[in-house]
N, C-alpha and C positions, 0 to 999 in steps of 0.2 A: 019310702026310701029306706034301704037297709044299709047298715054300716058294718064294716069289718074293723073291729077294735082289738088292739093288742096292748095288754098292760106291760110296763117296763119298770123294773125296780131300779135299774142303773140309769144314770144320766145318759141322754141320747140326743143327738142333734138331728139326725135324719132317721126316722123310723123305718122299719122294714117295709117292703112294698106290700100293699094290700089292694083289694079292689078299689077302684076309684068311685067317688061320689060326685055327681055333677054339682058344681058350685054355681051360685047365681050369676048369670051373664058372663061365664068364664071367657067367652070369646068376644064379648062386646067391648066397645071403647076404642080409643085411639090405637092404631097399630095392629088392629085385628088382622091375623094372617101373617104377620111378620114377627121377628124376634121382639119380645116385649122389653121395654126399658125398665130401669129400677122404679121410676115414677109410675109407670103403668102397673107394675107388680104391686106397688103400694096401694094404688087405686083399687085393684082387684082384692087385695087383702082387706082393705077397709070395707068394701061393699060386701064381701063374704062374711066378715065379722059382724056386720049389721043384720045378717039373716038369722033372726032369733030362733026360728024353727030348726035350722041346721045346727046352730050352736047348742040348743037344748037337746038335740038328738044324740049328742056325744055322751056315752056313759062315762062317768067319772069314777076313778078308783083311788081310795085313800092310800094304797100301797105303792103306786107308781103312775107314771104318765100314761095316758091313753091317746090314741091318734087314729086318724083315718086319712087316706090319701084323697086329694081332690083333683078335679080336672082344672088345671091352671090354664091361663091364656097363652096362646102362641107356642105350645110345646113346653111350657115351664113345669117345674115340679112344685106341687103345692100340698100343704098338710093343714089339717085342723087338729090342734093338740090341746089336751087337758093336762093341767099342772096341779097336782096336789100341793097342799101347803109345804113349804120348805124345799121343794125340788128345783133343780137347775141343770144347766148344760155343762158347766165348766168352760174354760177358755177354749175357743176353736175358731177356725176360719171355714170358708166354703169352697175351697179348692179352685178359686178363680171365678166362681159364679157371682153375679150380682143378685140382689134380692131385696126383700122387704118382709116386714111382719107387722101385724096389727093385733091389739088386744081386743077380744070380744067380751070378756067378763073378768072381773077381778082386776089385778094389777100385776105387771111384770117390771122388774128392775133390769136394765141393761147397763153393764159396764163395758166400755169399749176403749180402744186405743186410737188416738188421733195421730197415727203414724202409718206410713206405708212400709210394710215389712217386705223384705225380699221373699220371693215365693219358693226358692230352692237354694240348696247349698249351705244351710246352717242348721245347727242343733241347739244353739243357745245365743241369746241376745241380751244385752243390757239396755234397758229402755231409758230414754232421756226423761228428765223431769218435765212435768206438765203435759204428758201425753194421755193421761187418764181422763175419761169422760164417763159420766154416770147420769142416767135419766130414769124416771119412773113413767111407765106408760099405762095409764088407766084405760078403762073401757072406751073404745073409739080412738085411742091414741095409737100411732104407728110410726114407723120409720123405714126409709129406704137406705140401701147401702151399696157400695161399689164392690168390685171383685177382690180388693185387698183388705176387706174388713175383718178385723179380729175382735171377738167379743165373748161375753158370757151373759146368759139370760137366766133369771130365776124368779120364782114366786116367793117373796119374803113373808107372805102372810102366814100366821100360825094357825089360822082357822078356816080360811076360804080358798077354794080352788080358783084357778085362773084358766081361761081358755083363750087361745090365740090362733091366728091364721098366718102361715109362712109360705112364701113362694120364692123360687130360685130359677134363674136362667143363665146359662144352660143348666139342665138338670145336673145335680151335684156329681162331678167327676171324682171327687175325693173330699175328705175332711181331715184337716190336721188338728190334732188335739194337743193342747199345751198345758204345762204346769207353770205356776208363777209363784216366785218367792221374792217379795219386795220388787226390785226393778229388774229381776232376772226372769226371762221368759224362755222356757225350754220346750222343744218339740218332743212329745212323749209317744205319739202314735199317729200313724197315717192310716185312715180307713178308706176303702174303695167300695163302690156300690155292692160288690159281691159279699162284703162283710156285713151289710145290713139288709140284704134281700133274703 
């Protein structure tokens, strides 16, 4: 099996399109042939993260994240991503897609907001107290999320790479990137598929 791998020095949520690699049983499981639910995407991400041969085949780069596109279930967009120590995504959403991710190696920290943000028509919001959530997902750990999910993901290790599997449905129509200062969240950039292809 050959991989198309691209290093990235800058944080990236959705890597550029590259040739797909079949993931284990990408079309198996509940809902095969129909739009996959967030729970089905999580099941796919966990099963794929458990494929030690696939995970080991991803070359890792100390200078930036590496990735390969996978064949996700039911027309979903899926990625195997390698995270060098200290790398992360920054705050972002998934443009209305639901999704899931699972850690295959190492550990990832996810900070998220337990609040449903409006999808359009704002540039700055002040967040209420108590909306912050944080979790560490070690190997085998994962989480599913809905279409209004805002988070940042990072590898906090100073010495070890992490590897994870991500899946989104529908395929990402856009990504909004945010900056955050205290309770203030600002929209900084909107990326569309042509920006990362």
